BAFI-3210 file (N, C-alpha, C; in Angstrom, 3 decimals, decimal comma, padded with zeros to 6 digits):
// residues 210
n [1|2|3|4|5|6|7|8|9|10|11|12|13|14|15|16|17|18|19|20|21|22|23|24|25|26|27|28|29|30|31|32|33|34|35|36|37|38|39|40|41|42|43|44|45|46|47|48|49|50|51|52|53|54|55|56|57|58|59|60|61|62|63|64|65|66|67|68|69|70|71|72|73|74|75|76|77|78|79|80|81|82|83|84|85|86|87|88|89|90|91|92|93|94|95|96|97|98|99|100|101|102|103|104|105|106|107|108|109|110|111|112|113|114|115|116|117|118|119|120|121|122|123|124|125|126|127|128|129|130|131|132|133|134|135|136|137|138|139|140|141|142|143|144|145|146|147|148|149|150|151|152|153|154|155|156|157|158|159|160|161|162|163|164|165|166|167|168|169|170|171|172|173|174|175|176|177|178|179|180|181|182|183|184|185|186|187|188|189|190|191|192|193|194|195|196|197|198|199|200|201|202|203|204|205|206|207|208|209|210]
n.u [016,486|014,571|012,458|012,592|010,285|007,528|006,447|003,808|003,675|001,269|000,177|-001,349|-001,104|-000,070|002,250|004,670|005,486|007,742|009,834|008,862|008,937|011,742|012,527|011,287|012,500|015,159|014,835|014,771|012,823|011,267|010,140|007,412|006,107|002,789|-000,321|-002,077|-004,642|-004,543|-001,812|-001,106|-002,646|-001,376|000,877|002,807|002,484|001,086|001,755|000,483|001,113|001,305|001,009|-000,701|-004,047|-006,735|-009,311|-008,842|-006,901|-008,345|-010,416|-008,992|-007,758|-009,981|-011,114|-009,216|-009,510|-008,125|-008,906|-010,529|-008,600|-007,092|-009,035|-009,416|-006,912|-006,962|-009,145|-008,084|-006,051|-003,571|-000,456|-000,536|000,630|000,133|001,077|001,363|-000,935|-001,825|-002,145|-004,202|-006,277|-007,180|-009,173|-012,667|-013,330|-012,509|-012,038|-011,043|-012,286|-015,302|-015,221|-015,356|-013,306|-011,505|-012,548|-011,545|-010,483|-011,728|-012,878|-012,035|-010,589|-009,109|-008,462|-005,557|-006,235|-005,381|-002,670|-000,932|001,497|000,721|001,218|002,166|005,385|008,423|010,892|009,914|009,152|008,438|006,313|005,974|003,113|002,054|003,618|005,038|005,988|006,823|007,776|010,226|012,474|011,893|010,818|010,780|012,425|013,084|011,031|010,135|007,664|004,901|002,162|-001,253|-003,488|-004,908|-005,501|-008,381|-009,129|-011,843|-011,533|-009,073|-007,575|-006,224|-004,108|-000,672|001,447|002,144|002,306|003,117|002,112|002,106|000,552|-001,400|-002,086|-001,642|-002,420|000,326|001,173|-000,441|-002,257|-004,258|-004,900|-003,438|-002,909|-001,027|-000,342|001,410|001,702|003,900|006,710|008,359|010,171|011,534|012,809|015,444|017,863|016,272|013,700|014,330|014,760|012,174|010,863|012,357|011,691|008,949|008,951|010,191|008,324|006,055|006,886|006,912|004,222|003,255|002,312|004,344]
n.v [035,360|032,714|033,083|031,587|029,006|030,033|029,017|028,514|027,523|026,191|027,411|026,029|025,212|022,659|019,997|019,767|022,060|023,813|022,064|021,159|023,525|023,958|021,700|022,153|024,530|023,664|022,170|024,006|025,985|029,123|029,398|030,178|030,385|030,654|031,890|033,481|034,026|035,661|036,005|033,344|032,761|034,266|032,882|030,573|027,887|025,508|024,089|021,678|020,885|018,400|017,129|015,638|015,740|014,731|016,001|018,384|019,608|019,915|021,623|023,932|024,657|025,393|027,426|029,427|030,361|029,082|026,801|027,643|028,797|026,583|025,239|027,100|027,030|024,408|024,545|026,259|024,766|024,962|024,052|021,782|020,348|017,822|016,642|013,814|014,090|016,210|015,090|013,268|015,007|015,649|013,925|012,950|012,519|011,205|008,370|009,269|011,573|013,595|015,835|017,244|016,466|017,835|016,652|016,346|014,150|010,910|008,872|007,631|008,032|005,689|003,888|001,910|-001,487|-004,163|-004,036|-004,396|-002,915|000,401|003,875|003,535|003,918|005,095|003,882|002,737|000,695|002,098|001,429|002,069|002,341|003,620|005,477|008,738|012,165|013,161|011,060|009,911|008,687|007,022|004,455|001,315|002,161|003,235|005,319|007,836|007,293|008,298|007,636|006,790|006,347|005,771|006,237|005,022|004,572|005,320|005,239|003,798|004,993|007,364|006,700|006,631|005,322|002,677|001,310|-001,302|-002,334|-004,231|-006,175|-004,734|-002,955|000,223|003,433|005,517|007,599|009,947|011,343|013,840|015,535|018,637|018,233|016,706|014,126|012,834|010,167|009,485|011,291|013,391|015,392|014,379|012,167|011,702|011,459|010,330|011,376|014,071|014,129|013,575|015,957|017,777|016,919|017,475|020,287|020,987|019,949|021,392|023,989|023,841|023,710|026,172|029,261|031,852]
n.w [-020,077|-018,768|-016,009|-012,673|-011,609|-009,682|-006,645|-004,392|-001,121|000,755|003,825|006,373|008,922|008,699|009,275|007,757|006,410|006,219|005,524|003,113|001,634|001,564|000,092|-002,401|-003,138|-003,359|-005,591|-007,579|-007,751|-006,816|-003,710|-001,610|001,599|002,542|003,875|002,718|000,532|-001,786|-002,306|-002,724|-004,999|-006,894|-007,532|-009,607|-009,239|-006,907|-003,695|-001,606|001,443|004,099|007,250|009,666|011,103|009,090|009,122|010,582|008,981|006,574|007,396|008,215|005,834|004,379|006,007|005,831|003,317|001,345|000,060|-002,040|-003,647|-004,433|-005,949|-007,980|-009,241|-010,218|-011,982|-013,858|-014,876|-013,737|-012,115|-009,340|-006,344|-004,053|-000,881|001,139|003,661|002,235|-000,285|000,341|000,891|-001,604|-002,240|-001,695|000,991|004,299|006,462|008,791|009,621|009,681|008,185|004,941|002,054|-000,772|-003,036|-005,615|-006,796|-007,637|-005,098|-001,766|001,516|003,675|006,771|007,514|007,769|008,183|008,501|010,579|012,327|012,861|012,713|009,214|008,857|007,704|005,345|002,145|-000,751|-003,915|-006,544|-009,834|-011,838|-013,958|-016,364|-015,842|-016,133|-013,675|-012,247|-013,054|-011,975|-009,844|-009,716|-008,172|-006,161|-002,771|-000,786|001,671|004,093|006,186|007,634|008,512|007,104|003,829|000,287|-001,412|-004,536|-006,801|-009,444|-011,239|-013,125|-012,525|-010,966|-010,421|-009,142|-006,795|-003,445|-001,153|002,012|004,891|003,640|002,372|-000,544|-001,848|-003,424|-004,066|-005,539|-007,560|-010,337|-011,842|-014,543|-014,155|-011,530|-009,055|-006,711|-003,872|-001,646|-000,185|001,264|-000,637|-000,001|002,099|001,247|000,428|-002,237|-004,224|-003,693|-004,013|-006,740|-007,639|-006,880|-008,393|-010,945|-010,855|-010,571|-013,004|-014,855|-014,085|-014,659|-017,396|-017,909|-017,328|-018,604|-019,312]
ca.u [016,459|013,278|012,527|012,246|008,900|007,135|005,560|003,254|003,484|000,126|000,366|-002,586|-000,635|000,368|003,539|005,887|005,481|009,089|010,630|008,350|009,502|013,162|012,636|010,898|013,556|016,320|014,504|014,942|011,733|011,214|009,011|006,951|005,087|001,769|-001,719|-002,825|-005,170|-004,111|-000,413|-001,090|-003,224|-000,440|001,988|002,681|002,150|000,752|002,109|-000,369|001,819|000,365|001,240|-001,694|-005,374|-007,443|-010,378|-008,266|-006,267|-009,393|-011,127|-008,127|-007,595|-011,218|-011,302|-008,268|-009,803|-007,163|-009,597|-010,963|-007,418|-006,791|-010,032|-009,152|-005,756|-007,395|-010,003|-007,236|-005,024|-002,262|000,097|-000,760|001,256|-000,294|002,015|000,854|-002,327|-002,138|-002,690|-005,476|-007,292|-007,685|-010,336|-013,918|-013,401|-011,657|-012,554|-010,477|-013,054|-016,511|-014,957|-015,169|-012,095|-011,718|-013,327|-010,972|-010,213|-012,793|-012,473|-012,111|-009,399|-009,453|-007,376|-005,014|-007,022|-004,678|-001,255|-000,090|001,930|000,243|001,285|003,185|006,388|009,758|011,207|009,269|009,349|007,421|006,199|005,261|002,193|001,772|004,716|004,682|007,198|007,221|008,278|011,202|013,588|011,441|010,319|011,579|013,239|012,401|010,734|009,780|006,229|004,467|000,708|-002,119|-004,617|-004,493|-006,601|-008,995|-009,723|-012,947|-011,052|-007,645|-006,907|-005,390|-003,035|000,633|002,345|001,586|003,196|002,474|002,508|001,293|-000,380|-002,328|-001,479|-002,361|-001,824|001,263|001,333|-001,625|-002,350|-005,448|-004,572|-002,283|-002,833|-000,235|-000,283|002,271|001,492|005,228|007,253|009,549|011,121|012,256|013,155|016,804|018,116|015,119|012,668|014,794|014,525|010,729|010,548|012,967|010,849|007,685|009,219|010,431|007,058|005,182|007,363|006,489|002,777|002,911|002,547|004,971]
ca.v [034,124|032,400|033,165|030,329|028,766|030,572|028,050|028,883|026,401|026,642|027,329|025,850|024,540|021,288|019,870|019,719|023,238|024,337|021,081|021,175|024,705|023,725|020,728|022,769|025,485|022,901|021,668|025,077|026,963|030,131|028,928|031,086|029,864|031,691|031,566|034,574|033,551|036,481|035,670|031,993|032,782|034,932|031,976|029,728|026,520|025,347|022,883|021,442|019,945|017,829|016,159|015,980|015,149|015,081|016,968|019,663|020,194|020,314|022,783|025,108|025,037|026,057|028,643|030,459|030,734|028,449|025,799|028,308|028,989|025,281|024,964|028,006|026,476|023,210|024,984|026,917|023,852|025,324|022,902|021,602|019,156|017,491|015,724|013,073|014,496|017,083|014,215|012,717|016,053|015,710|013,026|013,502|012,435|010,231|007,747|009,954|012,758|013,896|017,000|016,856|016,841|018,674|015,920|016,528|012,810|009,990|007,881|007,986|007,680|004,741|003,522|000,571|-002,425|-005,408|-003,799|-004,642|-001,688|001,643|004,261|003,088|004,961|004,691|003,783|001,614|000,682|002,680|000,736|002,884|001,562|004,431|006,441|010,141|012,987|013,438|009,833|009,340|008,007|006,518|003,077|000,313|002,773|003,478|006,686|007,918|007,362|008,480|007,796|005,717|006,272|005,757|006,450|003,938|005,290|004,740|005,147|003,496|005,712|008,468|006,172|006,561|004,395|002,014|000,769|-002,357|-002,352|-005,135|-006,902|-003,820|-002,169|001,494|004,422|006,430|008,755|010,065|012,555|014,154|016,791|019,352|017,942|015,534|013,858|011,747|009,779|009,571|012,632|013,553|016,299|013,615|010,892|011,689|011,812|009,928|012,389|015,320|014,002|013,726|017,382|018,433|016,573|018,212|021,701|021,098|019,717|022,517|025,145|023,645|023,866|027,546|030,250|032,986]
ca.w [-019,291|-018,174|-014,548|-011,995|-011,222|-008,378|-005,994|-003,089|-000,202|001,549|005,274|007,121|010,143|008,445|009,930|006,944|005,544|005,976|004,791|001,743|000,973|001,294|-000,977|-003,672|-003,466|-003,815|-006,917|-008,548|-007,739|-005,761|-002,907|-000,565|002,518|002,690|004,157|002,092|-000,745|-002,913|-002,577|-003,296|-006,336|-007,796|-007,820|-010,794|-008,830|-005,484|-002,955|-000,437|002,309|005,054|008,314|010,673|011,067|007,856|009,367|010,978|007,799|005,643|007,945|008,185|004,426|003,983|006,793|005,397|001,948|000,458|-000,763|-003,266|-004,484|-005,036|-006,986|-009,106|-009,934|-010,951|-013,078|-014,856|-015,334|-013,181|-011,385|-007,900|-005,766|-002,702|-000,230|002,298|003,887|001,110|-001,321|000,806|000,794|-002,979|-002,323|-001,164|002,439|004,959|007,680|009,958|009,977|008,920|007,338|003,536|001,341|-001,945|-004,026|-006,947|-007,302|-007,230|-004,116|-000,353|002,291|004,739|007,677|007,384|008,574|008,509|008,234|011,747|012,984|012,272|011,306|008,267|009,000|007,295|003,922|001,478|-002,204|-004,789|-007,832|-010,819|-012,670|-015,146|-016,513|-015,697|-016,080|-012,295|-011,619|-013,972|-011,316|-008,554|-009,775|-007,493|-005,113|-001,489|-000,368|003,093|004,384|007,573|007,534|009,007|006,177|002,432|-000,652|-002,176|-005,668|-007,559|-010,827|-011,214|-014,197|-012,066|-010,111|-011,075|-008,454|-005,625|-002,430|-000,368|003,422|005,696|002,795|001,715|-001,605|-001,904|-004,311|-003,398|-006,406|-008,402|-011,161|-012,624|-015,201|-013,603|-010,087|-008,695|-005,275|-003,409|-000,265|000,436|001,418|-001,472|000,647|003,123|000,615|-000,078|-003,633|-005,041|-003,498|-004,624|-008,175|-007,837|-006,808|-009,546|-012,102|-010,744|-010,875|-014,445|-015,547|-013,774|-015,409|-018,778|-018,004|-017,018|-019,646|-018,628]
c.u [015,070|013,396|012,156|010,748|008,647|006,094|005,103|003,030|002,423|000,343|-000,997|-002,305|-000,404|001,841|004,768|006,013|006,900|009,962|010,162|008,907|010,969|013,351|012,323|011,937|014,799|016,111|014,538|013,840|011,984|009,963|008,697|005,909|004,059|000,433|-002,633|-003,324|-004,693|-002,668|-000,334|-001,592|-002,293|000,734|001,731|002,162|001,878|001,316|001,193|000,370|000,834|000,957|000,239|-003,007|-006,132|-008,470|-009,861|-007,644|-007,312|-010,097|-010,279|-007,882|-008,807|-011,368|-010,381|-008,473|-008,894|-007,791|-010,031|-009,791|-007,056|-007,754|-009,811|-007,957|-006,165|-008,232|-009,192|-006,164|-003,636|-001,772|-000,166|-000,073|000,766|000,618|001,368|-000,615|-002,771|-002,642|-004,052|-006,606|-007,855|-008,939|-011,535|-013,972|-012,535|-012,367|-012,065|-011,362|-014,321|-016,330|-014,758|-013,791|-012,454|-012,557|-012,834|-010,634|-011,315|-012,281|-012,543|-010,867|-009,819|-008,224|-006,861|-005,767|-006,194|-003,167|-000,350|000,251|001,455|000,652|002,357|004,241|007,753|009,851|010,557|009,337|008,148|007,458|005,352|004,389|001,784|002,860|004,212|005,966|007,705|007,903|009,338|012,267|013,190|011,086|011,296|012,463|012,395|012,225|010,222|008,278|005,999|002,960|-000,008|-003,306|-004,097|-005,728|-007,067|-009,723|-010,907|-012,553|-009,541|-006,864|-006,012|-004,232|-001,747|001,538|001,659|002,700|002,418|003,034|001,560|000,257|-001,399|-001,577|-002,306|-001,673|-000,864|001,686|000,165|-001,520|-003,721|-005,194|-003,316|-002,075|-002,084|-000,263|000,680|001,944|002,815|005,668|008,484|010,608|011,931|012,806|014,511|016,908|016,947|014,003|013,041|014,564|013,038|010,350|011,139|012,160|009,533|007,891|009,423|009,135|006,094|005,587|006,943|005,009|002,345|003,247|003,079|005,498]
c.v [033,925|032,419|031,833|030,231|029,349|029,641|028,586|027,610|026,833|026,367|027,238|024,982|023,051|021,183|019,978|020,912|023,680|023,346|020,988|022,371|024,482|022,753|021,323|023,798|024,776|022,355|022,756|026,108|028,037|029,829|029,899|030,380|030,968|031,106|032,633|034,106|034,360|036,182|034,302|032,011|033,423|034,040|031,204|028,343|026,494|024,046|022,807|020,425|019,313|016,797|016,532|015,255|015,644|016,180|018,334|020,367|020,703|021,577|024,052|025,593|025,843|027,402|029,775|030,880|030,083|027,361|026,419|028,530|027,687|024,996|025,857|027,514|025,285|023,610|025,594|025,988|024,217|024,212|022,947|020,303|018,970|016,431|015,137|013,440|015,461|016,311|013,692|013,733|016,202|014,863|013,624|013,506|011,322|009,634|008,457|011,086|012,855|015,118|016,547|017,246|017,688|017,982|016,092|015,199|011,876|008,926|008,427|007,474|006,808|004,447|002,124|-000,367|-003,607|-005,272|-004,120|-003,332|-000,470|002,775|003,513|004,190|004,411|004,560|002,549|001,805|001,256|001,950|001,576|001,986|002,321|005,488|007,878|010,954|013,263|012,237|009,149|008,495|007,315|005,031|002,086|000,853|003,022|004,966|006,659|008,145|007,615|008,729|006,566|005,471|006,302|005,862|005,146|004,593|004,558|004,539|004,952|004,319|006,840|008,003|006,027|005,501|003,844|001,577|-000,297|-002,343|-003,269|-005,891|-006,033|-002,975|-000,910|002,448|005,324|007,580|008,768|011,332|012,626|015,516|017,409|019,092|016,631|015,375|012,728|011,445|009,808|011,038|012,784|014,429|015,606|012,306|010,914|012,076|011,430|010,963|013,724|015,295|014,135|015,210|018,143|018,155|017,341|019,681|021,889|020,934|020,904|023,758|025,049|023,846|025,324|028,446|031,511|034,001]
c.w [-018,679|-016,658|-013,927|-011,727|-009,836|-007,756|-004,648|-002,282|000,806|003,031|005,953|008,354|009,932|008,828|009,064|006,006|005,211|005,213|003,344|000,979|000,622|000,136|-002,341|-004,103|-003,993|-005,213|-007,986|-008,608|-006,696|-004,952|-001,777|000,285|002,751|003,105|003,578|000,720|-001,948|-003,297|-003,245|-004,733|-007,354|-008,184|-009,112|-010,443|-007,334|-004,953|-001,739|000,435|003,274|005,974|009,394|010,441|009,840|008,101|009,726|009,787|006,814|006,118|007,867|006,763|003,964|004,693|006,345|003,942|000,926|-000,403|-002,091|-004,220|-005,186|-006,175|-008,209|-009,917|-010,793|-012,166|-014,215|-015,421|-014,850|-012,249|-009,874|-007,475|-004,341|-002,113|001,024|002,549|002,783|-000,086|-000,899|000,689|-000,610|-003,156|-001,573|000,354|002,970|006,163|008,937|010,453|009,149|008,022|005,898|003,018|000,135|-003,022|-005,450|-007,606|-006,818|-006,265|-002,700|000,360|003,473|005,590|007,347|008,313|009,054|008,383|009,414|012,419|012,187|013,219|010,511|008,239|008,627|005,782|003,316|-000,035|-002,942|-006,127|-008,781|-011,695|-013,927|-015,270|-016,433|-015,607|-014,675|-011,647|-012,477|-013,288|-010,016|-008,560|-009,135|-006,394|-003,862|-001,244|001,072|003,270|005,875|007,557|008,083|008,083|004,750|001,531|-001,280|-003,346|-006,272|-009,016|-010,788|-012,241|-013,743|-011,177|-010,915|-010,459|-007,214|-004,681|-001,668|001,044|004,177|004,893|002,086|000,691|-001,823|-002,888|-003,530|-004,298|-007,380|-009,245|-011,815|-013,255|-014,631|-012,115|-009,860|-007,181|-004,985|-001,954|000,495|000,488|000,537|-000,810|001,743|002,569|-000,094|-001,544|-004,542|-004,919|-004,105|-006,129|-008,488|-007,844|-007,984|-010,811|-012,060|-011,090|-012,374|-015,231|-015,331|-014,555|-016,869|-018,984|-017,856|-018,205|-018,980|-019,623]
res [m|t|r|p|l|r|a|a|v|l|d|y|d|a|g|n|v|r|s|a|r|r|g|v|e|a|a|g|a|v|a|t|i|t|d|d|p|e|v|a|d|a|a|d|a|l|v|i|p|g|v|g|h|f|g|t|c|s|r|r|l|r|d|r|g|l|e|d|v|v|r|a|f|v|a|d|g|r|p|v|l|g|i|c|v|g|m|q|l|l|y|a|g|s|e|e|s|d|e|p|g|l|g|l|l|p|g|r|v|v|r|f|a|d|a|g|v|v|p|h|m|g|w|d|v|v|d|v|v|r|p|d|p|v|l|t|a|v|d|g|h|r|c|y|f|a|h|s|y|y|a|v|p|e|d|e|g|h|v|l|a|r|c|t|y|g|g|e|t|f|p|c|a|v|r|e|g|s|v|v|g|t|q|f|h|p|e|k|s|g|t|v|g|a|r|v|l|a|d|w|v|a|a|a|a|g|e|v|v|r]
***
């Protein structure tokens, strides 16, 4: 029998670490919360959770040696999932902070300008613009969002899905190779989010040579 996918949920004091672990475990993976680079590097897949300040999250990820682990995963083509701020960290930087992001995706993160009430918090519709194995059941459904900033990509080719809030349309799911990001919280998005995580675990397991 093939063993379950082993996922490391990176612990850098982001707010949704435990809920992310529970969501990934419910999706069929064995999930471990860790801030140890060696433990994270030994996993099959990484989850970069995120609720908090971009600069603080970026700095803590770097200070704990976890940024190097993420880069090693990307270089090796191993699966990575970034959630909320974890997705934003995939870009070069954010208006929220002078701290640099990972720069794995072309673009930058900006604050909602004309959206009215900020943060964008609650359930909103996800529109898939490019089919992907991770988004088989999400198009036209509502997922849970909690954010004041969003990505502005330089290359639309990595955008999988979008959402519109207050007249501003922004990427809410992205992919570049083995790296997937969601601005919404799949672990808090009910049955639709559970399916997103199950699809990611299944796809990630298929990408891993075991």
